N, C-alpha and C positions, 0 to 999 in steps of 0.2 A: 242588567240591561235586557230589554224585551227581545224575544226571539226574532220579531220583525227587524229590529235595529240591528241585530247580530247578522242576520241574513243580508241586509243591506251592506254592511261592512264587508262581508266575505265576498260579495260580488263587485264591490267598488274598485274601479281600476286605479292603481296606485303607482307613485314614484317613491322609490326608497333612496335616500340621500346619504344616510349615515349607517352603513352596514359593513362589517368586516369579512374579508375573504375567508380566512381560517376560522374566525369566530362564528361563521354561518354553518359550519360543519355540524349536521344533525347526529344524534346518536347512531343512526344508520350508517352515516359516512364515516364518523370517528371509528365505529366498530370495524368497518372494513379496512380502514388504514391501520388501526392497532393490530388487526390480524396479520397485515403485511409486515409490521414492524413491531414485534412483541417487546414490551417493556413496562413502564410504569403507568400507561394508560390502559385501563381495562378494556377488553375487546367485547365483554358481555354488555349489551345495551342496558340491561337491567341494573348494572353497577354504575352506570355513568351518572345517574341522577345524584348519587351521593358524592361522586368524584367532583361534580360541578356545584357543590355546596360551598360557597365561598365565605370565608371567616371575615375578610376585609378586602380592600383593593389590592393590597400587596399579594395576598393569597390568590386573587383572581389572576393577576399577572403570572404567578408561578404556574397555575393550572393552564392558562392560555398558551404559555411557552411550551408546556409539555405536549399540548396538542400541535402546536407549530412543529415540533420535533418529529411528528409523524409524516410531515410532508417533505419527503427526501429525494424524490425523483420527478423528472418532468411528467411521467405518467401519473404520479400522485397529484400533482398540480392540475393536470387536465381533468382527472376524475372529480377532484374537489370542486373546481370551477363549474363544470357542466352539471354536477348533481346539485349544487347550491342553486344554480340558475333554475333547474327543474323545480326544486321545492318552492322557490319564490314565485314562479310562474303558475304553477299548477295548484298550489296550496293556499296562495295569498293574493292571486290575481295581480301581481307586480308586473307592470308593463315596461318599466324603465328603472334601472338601478345604476347608481354610482358606487361600485364596489371598491372599497378600500383594500389595496393589496400592499403587502410589505415584502418586496423582493429581496431585501437584505438577508432576511432569515433563511430563505430558500437558497439563495446563492451561497451563503456561508455553509449551508448543509450540503453543498456539492452540485447544485443545479446551476449551470451557466445562465447568465442573464438572457442570452439568446434562446436558450431552450425554455426558460420560464416564459418569456414573451410568446413564443410559438405555442406553448401549451394553453396559455389563457386566451389567446386569440383564436385558436382552433375551437376551444370550447364556446367562446362568445358567439362565433359564427354558427356553430351547430345548434346552440341553444336558441338563437333567434329564429333559425329555420324550423326547429322541432317544437318550440314552445311559445314563439311570438314575443319573447322578452328581448329588449335592447339593453345591453351592458356597456358601461364605460368604466375607465379605470382611474383611480387616484393612487398614485404612488406615495406611500406613507413611510415617514422616518420613524423607526422605533426608538423613542426617546431614551429608553434604558440603555441603549448602546452608544449614546452620545454623538459627538461631532463626527467621528469617523463613519458612523452609519449614515449620517446626513451627507457627507462627502460622496460616499458610494451611491446613494440613492439619487442624489442630484445628477451625478455623472450618467447614471443609466436613464434618467429622465430626459436628459438633454441629448444624449449621444446613442441610446439604444432604446428609444420610445416605441412601445407597441402602438399599433394604429389608432387604438381607441383611448389613448391616454389623454385626459383632460385636466387633471388636477394634481396638486402637490400638498401632502398633508403631514401632520406630526401627531403621533399617538403615544401610548404607553403612559408610565407614570409622570405625573407633573412635579411632585415633590423632589426637589434636588435636580430638576431638569428645566431650568429657567428658559422661557421662550426667546430672550435675546441671543442666546448662544446660536440660534439658527437663522438670524436676520439675513445674512449674506446668502444663505441657500435659498431662501424664499424670494429674495430680490432677483436672483439669477433665474429661478423657475418662472417668475411672473414676467421677467423680460423676455422669456422664451415663449410666452403666450399661455402658460398653464395657470389655472385658477388656484388661489390660496384658501385651503380649507383646514386649518389646524384645530385640533382639540385644545380647549382652554377653559378653565374654571370649572373643571369637573370635581376635582379633589383639593383645589387650591382656591384662594380668594379672588375677588374681581380684578385685582392687579394683573393677573395672568391674562385675562380677557382684554384688558386695555393694552398689554404688551403685544398680543396677537393681532389686535387691530392696527396699533401704531407702528409696530416693528416688522410684522409679518405680512401686513397688508390683507388681512383676512377678509374674505368676501362672505363667508358664512362662518359660524362658530360651532364647533363640535361640542355639544352638551351646554356649556356656559352656565351651569347650574347656579353658581355663586353670584352670577350677575344680579340676581334679585337682591343682593345685599347692598347694592350701590345705586341709588335712584338716578344719579347722573349717568351712569353707564347704561341703565335701561333706557333712559331718555335719548342717549346717543344711538343706541341700537334701533330704537323705534324711528327716530328722525331720519337716519341714513338707511333705513330699510335693509339692515343687515340681518339675515335670517339666523335663527337659532335652531340647531338640530337637536331636538328634544328626544330623550330616550328614557321614558319613566321607569320601566322595569329594571333596566340596566342600572339606573341610579340608586334604586333600593337594594339591588343585589350586591353592588359593590360598597354599599353604606356611604355613598355620597349624599344621600338624604335617608332619613330614618324610616320613613314610610311613604306610601303613595299620598296619603292625606297631607303630608308635609311638603309635597313636591311644589317648586315654585312655578309650574306651568300657568297657574291662574294669575300669578304676579306678572308674568311675561305678558299674558293676554291683556290684563288690566292696564299695563303700561303702553299698550299699542305696538308691541314688538311683533315681528314676523315669526310665526311658529310653524315649524315643520315637525311631524312625529315620525319617529324611526325606530328601528329594532336593535341596532348596535351589534350584539353578538347573540342573536335570538335563541338558538338551542341551549347555549350555556346559561342563559337566564330564564329558561323555561317559558319562553314567550314566542309570539310570531307578530308580524307587522299588524295582522288583523286585531290581535289582542291588544296592541298599543293603541290602535285607534278607538277600541272599546273603552280602554282606561281613559283616554283623552276625552271621550264623550261623556263619561261619568264625572270626571274632574271639572270639566268646563260647561257641563249641562247642554251638550250639543244634540240637536235633532238630525234628521237625515240632510237638510240643507246645510247645517253647520258641518257635518262630516264631509259632505261634498266640497264645501269650501276649504276644509283643512287639506284634503287631497289636492285641490287645485293650488293651494299655497305651496305645496311640495313641488308641483310641476313648475310653478312660476319661479321658485328658488333654484331650480335644477339648472344644469348647464346644457340641457338639451337644446337643439336648434329651435327657431321660432315655428318652423312648420311642424316639428314634432310636439312642441308645446301646445300649439293650436289643436292638433289632432287628439292629443290625450285629454286636454281640457274638454273637448267635444265629447269624448267617450264618457267622461264623468257626468257631464250634463245629460247625456242620453241615459245613463244608469239612473240618475236621479228621476228623470222624467218617467222612466218605466215603473218606478216605485210610487210616484205621485198619481 
């Protein structure tokens, strides 16, 4: 990629729709948390690169949960949230992010849901004041803990919702965690006005995506990598304008796809599907949202106008209010005009 295009990406105002709370902890943040809670995660930033070298998706989940275990107090939650927001805003020019949080693991670690919510909300308000980034929350069911985790997460979403909660999600492993198990949870969340944003089709086939659409009422699909295997599914996603939250580096790191050259993002584009580009768990995958935009530009052959269109696609697919969408889209147009 040319230096000019990289500079354009760096300054491009962005919305991030698929990014995980704990998974966004950079080596700097993980190091600080590991120093607070010595154990199996190294506190030396230099050792974290090898620690984050994943053998497969199962190993990624194992490492991810080891980092989750470092978030044990409300103070840890607040530090993590504020510092993640700082790095998104100052390093990647993210103006709006829907951060996927998994309160289940923090509550099970001993942080009461009230304290968890207070910590993320305090960090959200401070980050908007200090860095100009708007954060919204998606409460995520950790699929590896099954229906009991979904029961608790739904209860918190319905009865202990933080001010900025907008969505209900489902993450973790897909193998052995069928989407139909969670149908009633998503029905209740949607009835309460929350948006449905489950992961699907990352490490399983297209049927998982169909289940997310038909049974969970998915409004966006997290990853959806295997959708490219089913032309009827791609046509459905395109016809109904259901966005795909595409995370290229993540998919390679977890071996959901073998290489960037084999990533189905071009098939998504060619089918007319709505594409948004996201970073997922950026420090764990050695990437940033800026880098994911650069990768997308290479894979899709995008110039500045195409990159601005990609950024506006994320804004349009977000759950930001219409005034906010108009404002952020105008910022993207202004950035494009400045380069033109």
